[in-house]
Biopython code that builds the backbone (N, CA, C, O; Angstrom):
import numpy as np
from Bio.PDB.StructureBuilder import StructureBuilder

atoms = [
    (1, "MET", "N", (74.356, -7.034, 127.883)),
    (1, "MET", "CA", (73.326, -7.166, 128.893)),
    (1, "MET", "C", (73.991, -7.227, 130.263)),
    (1, "MET", "O", (75.054, -7.825, 130.426)),
    (2, "ALA", "N", (73.357, -6.610, 131.229)),
    (2, "ALA", "CA", (73.901, -6.575, 132.580)),
    (2, "ALA", "C", (73.741, -7.926, 133.264)),
    (2, "ALA", "O", (72.844, -8.697, 132.921)),
    (3, "ARG", "N", (74.591, -8.208, 134.211)),
    (3, "ARG", "CA", (74.470, -9.438, 134.987)),
    (3, "ARG", "C", (73.418, -9.238, 136.065)),
    (3, "ARG", "O", (73.388, -8.202, 136.728)),
    (4, "THR", "N", (72.571, -10.215, 136.236)),
    (4, "THR", "CA", (71.459, -10.065, 137.176)),
    (4, "THR", "C", (71.392, -11.186, 138.200)),
    (4, "THR", "O", (70.314, -11.486, 138.713)),
    (5, "LYS", "N", (72.516, -11.807, 138.506)),
    (5, "LYS", "CA", (72.492, -12.916, 139.461)),
    (5, "LYS", "C", (72.026, -12.449, 140.842)),
    (5, "LYS", "O", (71.214, -13.124, 141.476)),
    (6, "LYS", "N", (72.523, -11.316, 141.311)),
    (6, "LYS", "CA", (72.144, -10.823, 142.628)),
    (6, "LYS", "C", (70.811, -10.086, 142.614)),
    (6, "LYS", "O", (69.990, -10.262, 143.514)),
    (7, "VAL", "N", (70.599, -9.273, 141.607)),
    (7, "VAL", "CA", (69.431, -8.396, 141.608)),
    (7, "VAL", "C", (68.206, -9.038, 140.970)),
    (7, "VAL", "O", (67.087, -8.581, 141.203)),
    (8, "GLY", "N", (68.390, -10.083, 140.176)),
    (8, "GLY", "CA", (67.274, -10.823, 139.608)),
    (8, "GLY", "C", (66.392, -9.980, 138.708)),
    (8, "GLY", "O", (66.864, -9.368, 137.749)),
    (9, "ILE", "N", (65.109, -9.955, 139.028)),
    (9, "ILE", "CA", (64.110, -9.303, 138.197)),
    (9, "ILE", "C", (64.276, -7.785, 138.146)),
    (9, "ILE", "O", (63.756, -7.138, 137.237)),
    (10, "THR", "N", (64.993, -7.214, 139.109)),
    (10, "THR", "CA", (65.171, -5.764, 139.129)),
    (10, "THR", "C", (66.437, -5.326, 138.396)),
    (10, "THR", "O", (66.848, -4.171, 138.502)),
    (11, "GLY", "N", (67.046, -6.232, 137.663)),
    (11, "GLY", "CA", (68.226, -5.876, 136.884)),
    (11, "GLY", "C", (67.934, -4.825, 135.836)),
    (11, "GLY", "O", (68.847, -4.143, 135.371)),
    (12, "ARG", "N", (66.683, -4.686, 135.459)),
    (12, "ARG", "CA", (66.308, -3.693, 134.455)),
    (12, "ARG", "C", (66.474, -2.263, 134.944)),
    (12, "ARG", "O", (66.499, -1.334, 134.136)),
    (13, "PHE", "N", (66.589, -2.069, 136.275)),
    (13, "PHE", "CA", (66.738, -0.726, 136.813)),
    (13, "PHE", "C", (68.179, -0.228, 136.770)),
    (13, "PHE", "O", (68.425, 0.971, 136.904)),
    (14, "GLY", "N", (69.131, -1.140, 136.585)),
    (14, "GLY", "CA", (70.534, -0.734, 136.534)),
    (14, "GLY", "C", (71.004, -0.184, 137.860)),
    (14, "GLY", "O", (70.709, -0.747, 138.914)),
    (15, "ALA", "N", (71.745, 0.928, 137.809)),
    (15, "ALA", "CA", (72.312, 1.529, 139.018)),
    (15, "ALA", "C", (71.366, 2.541, 139.660)),
    (15, "ALA", "O", (71.768, 3.256, 140.579)),
    (16, "ARG", "N", (70.155, 2.615, 139.208)),
    (16, "ARG", "CA", (69.212, 3.625, 139.708)),
    (16, "ARG", "C", (68.377, 3.106, 140.876)),
    (16, "ARG", "O", (68.236, 1.898, 141.063)),
    (17, "TYR", "N", (67.836, 4.017, 141.644)),
    (17, "TYR", "CA", (66.801, 3.828, 142.672)),
    (17, "TYR", "C", (67.261, 3.270, 144.008)),
    (17, "TYR", "O", (66.492, 3.340, 144.967)),
    (18, "GLY", "N", (68.427, 2.737, 144.134)),
    (18, "GLY", "CA", (68.910, 2.302, 145.433)),
    (18, "GLY", "C", (68.588, 0.859, 145.765)),
    (18, "GLY", "O", (67.723, 0.228, 145.158)),
    (19, "ARG", "N", (69.312, 0.364, 146.748)),
    (19, "ARG", "CA", (69.266, -1.051, 147.102)),
    (19, "ARG", "C", (67.947, -1.449, 147.769)),
    (19, "ARG", "O", (67.361, -2.476, 147.427)),
    (20, "LYS", "N", (67.485, -0.636, 148.716)),
    (20, "LYS", "CA", (66.282, -0.996, 149.470)),
    (20, "LYS", "C", (65.045, -0.991, 148.572)),
    (20, "LYS", "O", (64.214, -1.896, 148.654)),
    (21, "ALA", "N", (64.924, 0.008, 147.729)),
    (21, "ALA", "CA", (63.763, 0.081, 146.834)),
    (21, "ALA", "C", (63.752, -1.101, 145.875)),
    (21, "ALA", "O", (62.698, -1.679, 145.612)),
    (22, "LYS", "N", (64.914, -1.459, 145.356)),
    (22, "LYS", "CA", (64.976, -2.590, 144.427)),
    (22, "LYS", "C", (64.681, -3.911, 145.123)),
    (22, "LYS", "O", (64.058, -4.789, 144.526)),
    (23, "ARG", "N", (65.108, -4.073, 146.355)),
    (23, "ARG", "CA", (64.793, -5.296, 147.099)),
    (23, "ARG", "C", (63.300, -5.422, 147.345)),
    (23, "ARG", "O", (62.737, -6.512, 147.244)),
    (24, "THR", "N", (62.659, -4.305, 147.670)),
    (24, "THR", "CA", (61.215, -4.315, 147.889)),
    (24, "THR", "C", (60.477, -4.697, 146.619)),
    (24, "THR", "O", (59.581, -5.540, 146.641)),
    (25, "VAL", "N", (60.857, -4.072, 145.511)),
    (25, "VAL", "CA", (60.222, -4.371, 144.221)),
    (25, "VAL", "C", (60.467, -5.820, 143.836)),
    (25, "VAL", "O", (59.574, -6.478, 143.304)),
    (26, "LYS", "N", (61.664, -6.322, 144.097)),
    (26, "LYS", "CA", (62.001, -7.710, 143.763)),
    (26, "LYS", "C", (61.108, -8.684, 144.510)),
    (26, "LYS", "O", (60.585, -9.624, 143.911)),
    (27, "SER", "N", (60.923, -8.476, 145.812)),
    (27, "SER", "CA", (60.105, -9.407, 146.589)),
    (27, "SER", "C", (58.639, -9.352, 146.152)),
    (27, "SER", "O", (57.980, -10.388, 146.072)),
    (28, "ILE", "N", (58.129, -8.160, 145.871)),
    (28, "ILE", "CA", (56.737, -8.019, 145.436)),
    (28, "ILE", "C", (56.533, -8.682, 144.080)),
    (28, "ILE", "O", (55.584, -9.445, 143.900)),
    (29, "GLU", "N", (57.419, -8.396, 143.121)),
    (29, "GLU", "CA", (57.230, -8.911, 141.770)),
    (29, "GLU", "C", (57.449, -10.419, 141.677)),
    (29, "GLU", "O", (56.750, -11.092, 140.920)),
    (30, "GLU", "N", (58.399, -10.958, 142.425)),
    (30, "GLU", "CA", (58.600, -12.406, 142.401)),
    (30, "GLU", "C", (57.395, -13.129, 142.991)),
    (30, "GLU", "O", (56.996, -14.180, 142.490)),
    (31, "ASN", "N", (56.813, -12.574, 144.052)),
    (31, "ASN", "CA", (55.624, -13.177, 144.648)),
    (31, "ASN", "C", (54.428, -13.048, 143.711)),
    (31, "ASN", "O", (53.595, -13.952, 143.640)),
    (32, "MET", "N", (54.338, -11.933, 142.996)),
    (32, "MET", "CA", (53.225, -11.706, 142.083)),
    (32, "MET", "C", (53.286, -12.651, 140.888)),
    (32, "MET", "O", (52.246, -13.128, 140.435)),
    (33, "LYS", "N", (54.474, -12.931, 140.369)),
    (33, "LYS", "CA", (54.619, -13.703, 139.148)),
    (33, "LYS", "C", (54.605, -15.214, 139.353)),
    (33, "LYS", "O", (54.504, -15.965, 138.383)),
    (34, "LYS", "N", (54.705, -15.668, 140.602)),
    (34, "LYS", "CA", (54.668, -17.114, 140.822)),
    (34, "LYS", "C", (53.242, -17.629, 140.704)),
    (34, "LYS", "O", (52.292, -16.846, 140.713)),
    (35, "LYS", "N", (53.092, -18.938, 140.592)),
    (35, "LYS", "CA", (51.770, -19.538, 140.503)),
    (35, "LYS", "C", (51.188, -19.686, 141.904)),
    (35, "LYS", "O", (51.854, -20.161, 142.824)),
    (36, "HIS", "N", (49.929, -19.269, 142.047)),
    (36, "HIS", "CA", (49.241, -19.331, 143.324)),
    (36, "HIS", "C", (48.197, -20.449, 143.291)),
    (36, "HIS", "O", (47.852, -20.951, 142.222)),
    (37, "VAL", "N", (47.705, -20.829, 144.450)),
    (37, "VAL", "CA", (46.731, -21.920, 144.565)),
    (37, "VAL", "C", (45.336, -21.391, 144.247)),
    (37, "VAL", "O", (44.929, -20.340, 144.741)),
    (38, "CYS", "N", (44.625, -22.124, 143.429)),
    (38, "CYS", "CA", (43.261, -21.762, 143.029)),
    (38, "CYS", "C", (42.298, -22.017, 144.191)),
    (38, "CYS", "O", (42.366, -23.078, 144.812)),
    (39, "PRO", "N", (41.401, -21.072, 144.502)),
    (39, "PRO", "CA", (40.445, -21.298, 145.585)),
    (39, "PRO", "C", (39.351, -22.303, 145.220)),
    (39, "PRO", "O", (38.680, -22.828, 146.109)),
    (40, "LYS", "N", (39.163, -22.576, 143.940)),
    (40, "LYS", "CA", (38.107, -23.495, 143.518)),
    (40, "LYS", "C", (38.616, -24.925, 143.364)),
    (40, "LYS", "O", (38.003, -25.856, 143.887)),
    (41, "CYS", "N", (39.743, -25.113, 142.644)),
    (41, "CYS", "CA", (40.222, -26.475, 142.374)),
    (41, "CYS", "C", (41.457, -26.853, 143.198)),
    (41, "CYS", "O", (41.931, -27.984, 143.092)),
    (42, "ASP", "N", (41.981, -25.951, 144.005)),
    (42, "ASP", "CA", (43.128, -26.185, 144.896)),
    (42, "ASP", "C", (44.389, -26.646, 144.168)),
    (42, "ASP", "O", (45.163, -27.436, 144.711)),
    (43, "ARG", "N", (44.599, -26.165, 142.959)),
    (43, "ARG", "CA", (45.820, -26.466, 142.213)),
    (43, "ARG", "C", (46.655, -25.203, 142.087)),
    (43, "ARG", "O", (46.101, -24.106, 142.017)),
    (44, "PRO", "N", (47.958, -25.331, 142.059)),
    (44, "PRO", "CA", (48.796, -24.134, 141.893)),
    (44, "PRO", "C", (48.853, -23.701, 140.426)),
    (44, "PRO", "O", (49.840, -23.961, 139.736)),
    (45, "ALA", "N", (47.797, -23.043, 139.954)),
    (45, "ALA", "CA", (47.710, -22.688, 138.543)),
    (45, "ALA", "C", (47.168, -21.279, 138.320)),
    (45, "ALA", "O", (46.801, -20.936, 137.196)),
    (46, "VAL", "N", (47.111, -20.462, 139.362)),
    (46, "VAL", "CA", (46.536, -19.125, 139.230)),
    (46, "VAL", "C", (47.617, -18.140, 138.840)),
    (46, "VAL", "O", (48.664, -18.057, 139.482)),
    (47, "LYS", "N", (47.350, -17.388, 137.770)),
    (47, "LYS", "CA", (48.258, -16.357, 137.289)),
    (47, "LYS", "C", (47.516, -15.032, 137.223)),
    (47, "LYS", "O", (46.292, -15.005, 137.104)),
    (48, "ARG", "N", (48.252, -13.947, 137.299)),
    (48, "ARG", "CA", (47.673, -12.608, 137.253)),
    (48, "ARG", "C", (47.381, -12.210, 135.816)),
    (48, "ARG", "O", (48.254, -12.309, 134.953)),
    (49, "GLN", "N", (46.160, -11.760, 135.554)),
    (49, "GLN", "CA", (45.769, -11.284, 134.230)),
    (49, "GLN", "C", (46.006, -9.780, 134.115)),
    (49, "GLN", "O", (46.601, -9.308, 133.146)),
    (50, "ALA", "N", (45.545, -9.048, 135.095)),
    (50, "ALA", "CA", (45.696, -7.596, 135.164)),
    (50, "ALA", "C", (45.664, -7.228, 136.642)),
    (50, "ALA", "O", (45.639, -8.111, 137.498)),
    (51, "VAL", "N", (45.665, -5.942, 136.947)),
    (51, "VAL", "CA", (45.669, -5.520, 138.342)),
    (51, "VAL", "C", (44.395, -6.006, 139.027)),
    (51, "VAL", "O", (43.299, -5.559, 138.690)),
    (52, "GLY", "N", (44.534, -6.909, 139.977)),
    (52, "GLY", "CA", (43.397, -7.408, 140.738)),
    (52, "GLY", "C", (42.570, -8.487, 140.061)),
    (52, "GLY", "O", (41.573, -8.931, 140.630)),
    (53, "ILE", "N", (42.947, -8.924, 138.867)),
    (53, "ILE", "CA", (42.213, -9.971, 138.159)),
    (53, "ILE", "C", (43.109, -11.190, 138.031)),
    (53, "ILE", "O", (44.217, -11.100, 137.503)),
    (54, "TRP", "N", (42.630, -12.334, 138.516)),
    (54, "TRP", "CA", (43.402, -13.565, 138.555)),
    (54, "TRP", "C", (42.650, -14.666, 137.835)),
    (54, "TRP", "O", (41.421, -14.714, 137.886)),
    (55, "LYS", "N", (43.380, -15.560, 137.159)),
    (55, "LYS", "CA", (42.749, -16.631, 136.398)),
    (55, "LYS", "C", (43.488, -17.944, 136.633)),
    (55, "LYS", "O", (44.718, -17.998, 136.622)),
    (56, "CYS", "N", (42.708, -18.996, 136.845)),
    (56, "CYS", "CA", (43.257, -20.337, 136.983)),
    (56, "CYS", "C", (43.366, -20.949, 135.598)),
    (56, "CYS", "O", (42.397, -20.944, 134.838)),
    (57, "SER", "N", (44.521, -21.470, 135.267)),
    (57, "SER", "CA", (44.720, -22.055, 133.943)),
    (57, "SER", "C", (44.162, -23.480, 133.848)),
    (57, "SER", "O", (44.016, -24.007, 132.746)),
    (58, "LYS", "N", (43.853, -24.103, 134.975)),
    (58, "LYS", "CA", (43.311, -25.465, 134.968)),
    (58, "LYS", "C", (41.787, -25.469, 134.828)),
    (58, "LYS", "O", (41.241, -26.143, 133.954)),
    (59, "CYS", "N", (41.110, -24.716, 135.690)),
    (59, "CYS", "CA", (39.644, -24.734, 135.678)),
    (59, "CYS", "C", (39.041, -23.475, 135.053)),
    (59, "CYS", "O", (37.819, -23.330, 135.027)),
    (60, "ASP", "N", (39.864, -22.575, 134.557)),
    (60, "ASP", "CA", (39.444, -21.337, 133.890)),
    (60, "ASP", "C", (38.573, -20.440, 134.762)),
    (60, "ASP", "O", (37.746, -19.692, 134.241)),
    (61, "THR", "N", (38.744, -20.502, 136.063)),
    (61, "THR", "CA", (38.031, -19.614, 136.968)),
    (61, "THR", "C", (38.718, -18.259, 136.963)),
    (61, "THR", "O", (39.938, -18.172, 137.102)),
    (62, "VAL", "N", (37.936, -17.209, 136.802)),
    (62, "VAL", "CA", (38.448, -15.844, 136.868)),
    (62, "VAL", "C", (37.847, -15.205, 138.109)),
    (62, "VAL", "O", (36.636, -15.271, 138.320)),
    (63, "PHE", "N", (38.689, -14.584, 138.934)),
    (63, "PHE", "CA", (38.205, -13.955, 140.150)),
    (63, "PHE", "C", (39.038, -12.725, 140.459)),
    (63, "PHE", "O", (40.111, -12.526, 139.890)),
    (64, "THR", "N", (38.534, -11.906, 141.363)),
    (64, "THR", "CA", (39.252, -10.708, 141.764)),
    (64, "THR", "C", (39.992, -10.962, 143.060)),
    (64, "THR", "O", (39.619, -11.824, 143.856)),
    (65, "GLY", "N", (41.028, -10.207, 143.249)),
    (65, "GLY", "CA", (41.832, -10.327, 144.453)),
    (65, "GLY", "C", (42.634, -9.061, 144.637)),
    (65, "GLY", "O", (42.233, -7.989, 144.182)),
    (66, "GLY", "N", (43.756, -9.182, 145.298)),
    (66, "GLY", "CA", (44.607, -8.029, 145.496)),
    (66, "GLY", "C", (45.374, -7.684, 144.224)),
    (66, "GLY", "O", (45.353, -8.442, 143.254)),
    (67, "ALA", "N", (46.040, -6.554, 144.233)),
    (67, "ALA", "CA", (46.785, -6.112, 143.066)),
    (67, "ALA", "C", (47.999, -7.004, 142.809)),
    (67, "ALA", "O", (48.354, -7.242, 141.655)),
    (68, "TYR", "N", (48.636, -7.497, 143.865)),
    (68, "TYR", "CA", (49.868, -8.261, 143.707)),
    (68, "TYR", "C", (49.746, -9.713, 144.131)),
    (68, "TYR", "O", (50.543, -10.548, 143.703)),
    (69, "VAL", "N", (48.770, -10.030, 144.957)),
    (69, "VAL", "CA", (48.524, -11.413, 145.385)),
    (69, "VAL", "C", (47.019, -11.670, 145.331)),
    (69, "VAL", "O", (46.232, -10.753, 145.566)),
    (70, "PRO", "N", (46.605, -12.902, 145.024)),
    (70, "PRO", "CA", (45.177, -13.160, 144.905)),
    (70, "PRO", "C", (44.406, -13.040, 146.225)),
    (70, "PRO", "O", (43.243, -12.638, 146.228)),
    (71, "GLN", "N", (45.036, -13.380, 147.318)),
    (71, "GLN", "CA", (44.376, -13.249, 148.614)),
    (71, "GLN", "C", (45.214, -12.346, 149.500)),
    (71, "GLN", "O", (46.320, -12.705, 149.906)),
    (72, "THR", "N", (44.680, -11.175, 149.794)),
    (72, "THR", "CA", (45.390, -10.205, 150.611)),
    (72, "THR", "C", (45.332, -10.611, 152.080)),
    (72, "THR", "O", (44.464, -11.395, 152.465)),
    (73, "PRO", "N", (46.228, -10.099, 152.897)),
    (73, "PRO", "CA", (46.174, -10.407, 154.332)),
    (73, "PRO", "C", (44.854, -9.962, 154.969)),
    (73, "PRO", "O", (44.371, -10.607, 155.899)),
    (74, "MET", "N", (44.274, -8.877, 154.480)),
    (74, "MET", "CA", (43.003, -8.403, 155.024)),
    (74, "MET", "C", (41.879, -9.387, 154.723)),
    (74, "MET", "O", (40.998, -9.591, 155.558)),
    (75, "LEU", "N", (41.896, -10.000, 153.539)),
    (75, "LEU", "CA", (40.886, -11.003, 153.191)),
    (75, "LEU", "C", (40.995, -12.216, 154.106)),
    (75, "LEU", "O", (39.978, -12.747, 154.553)),
    (76, "LYS", "N", (42.208, -12.655, 154.387)),
    (76, "LYS", "CA", (42.398, -13.803, 155.268)),
    (76, "LYS", "C", (41.866, -13.511, 156.665)),
    (76, "LYS", "O", (41.244, -14.370, 157.291)),
    (77, "THR", "N", (42.113, -12.287, 157.155)),
    (77, "THR", "CA", (41.613, -11.887, 158.463)),
    (77, "THR", "C", (40.087, -11.846, 158.475)),
    (77, "THR", "O", (39.457, -12.319, 159.421)),
    (78, "ALA", "N", (39.497, -11.284, 157.430)),
    (78, "ALA", "CA", (38.037, -11.192, 157.351)),
    (78, "ALA", "C", (37.407, -12.579, 157.312)),
    (78, "ALA", "O", (36.418, -12.829, 158.001)),
    (79, "ASN", "N", (37.970, -13.484, 156.511)),
    (79, "ASN", "CA", (37.432, -14.846, 156.438)),
    (79, "ASN", "C", (37.519, -15.561, 157.779)),
    (79, "ASN", "O", (36.598, -16.281, 158.166)),
    (80, "ARG", "N", (38.621, -15.364, 158.482)),
    (80, "ARG", "CA", (38.793, -15.986, 159.794)),
    (80, "ARG", "C", (37.751, -15.459, 160.781)),
    (80, "ARG", "O", (37.187, -16.231, 161.557)),
    (81, "ASN", "N", (37.492, -14.143, 160.756)),
    (81, "ASN", "CA", (36.508, -13.558, 161.667)),
    (81, "ASN", "C", (35.094, -14.012, 161.321)),
    (81, "ASN", "O", (34.286, -14.252, 162.218)),
    (82, "ILE", "N", (34.792, -14.131, 160.041)),
    (82, "ILE", "CA", (33.464, -14.595, 159.631)),
    (82, "ILE", "C", (33.239, -16.029, 160.089)),
    (82, "ILE", "O", (32.166, -16.360, 160.591)),
    (83, "LYS", "N", (34.237, -16.874, 159.919)),
    (83, "LYS", "CA", (34.111, -18.271, 160.363)),
    (83, "LYS", "C", (33.924, -18.350, 161.872)),
    (83, "LYS", "O", (33.170, -19.184, 162.374)),
    (84, "ARG", "N", (34.625, -17.465, 162.593)),
    (84, "ARG", "CA", (34.514, -17.471, 164.059)),
    (84, "ARG", "C", (33.116, -17.055, 164.498)),
    (84, "ARG", "O", (32.549, -17.668, 165.403)),
    (85, "VAL", "N", (32.550, -16.026, 163.875)),
    (85, "VAL", "CA", (31.237, -15.526, 164.254)),
    (85, "VAL", "C", (30.132, -16.496, 163.856)),
    (85, "VAL", "O", (29.216, -16.759, 164.636)),
    (86, "VAL", "N", (30.221, -17.028, 162.636)),
    (86, "VAL", "CA", (29.182, -17.906, 162.114)),
    (86, "VAL", "C", (29.324, -19.321, 162.661)),
    (86, "VAL", "O", (28.362, -20.089, 162.662)),
    (87, "GLY", "N", (30.511, -19.662, 163.121)),
    (87, "GLY", "CA", (30.756, -21.038, 163.567)),
    (87, "GLY", "C", (31.025, -21.925, 162.390)),
    (87, "GLY", "O", (30.446, -23.001, 162.243)),
    (88, "GLY", "N", (31.932, -21.442, 161.537)),
    (88, "GLY", "CA", (32.197, -22.062, 160.234)),
    (88, "GLY", "C", (32.684, -23.487, 160.271)),
    (88, "GLY", "O", (32.922, -24.072, 161.328)),
    (89, "ASP", "N", (32.820, -24.011, 159.099)),
    (89, "ASP", "CA", (33.187, -25.417, 158.881)),
    (89, "ASP", "C", (34.618, -25.663, 159.218)),
    (89, "ASP", "O", (35.096, -26.790, 159.095)),
]
sb = StructureBuilder()
sb.init_structure("model")
sb.init_model(0)
sb.init_chain("A")
sb.init_seg("    ")
for serial, (resi, resn, name, xyz) in enumerate(atoms, 1):
    if name == "N":
        sb.init_residue(resn, " ", resi, " ")
    sb.init_atom(name, np.array(xyz, "f"), 0.0, 1.0, " ", f" {name:<3s}", serial, name[0])
structure = sb.get_structure()
């Protein structure tokens, strides 16, 4: 088995695809596989089920989100603008 101390999760690619592409994939996949905060119960227990489908292991809430992260930057921007217009909480 190859050593993966430097390359981490992208060690499966071996010597292929280049350094920059592997670094990009590494950052995306590590962020995708970590536990995210649930929007309903505020616990770090959300895991990815499939592309765009996320599930909280504590409260069993299933919701849709981005392909790699549950809340995309565009969603955060939209929520901020809605709160500003409506005069949110």
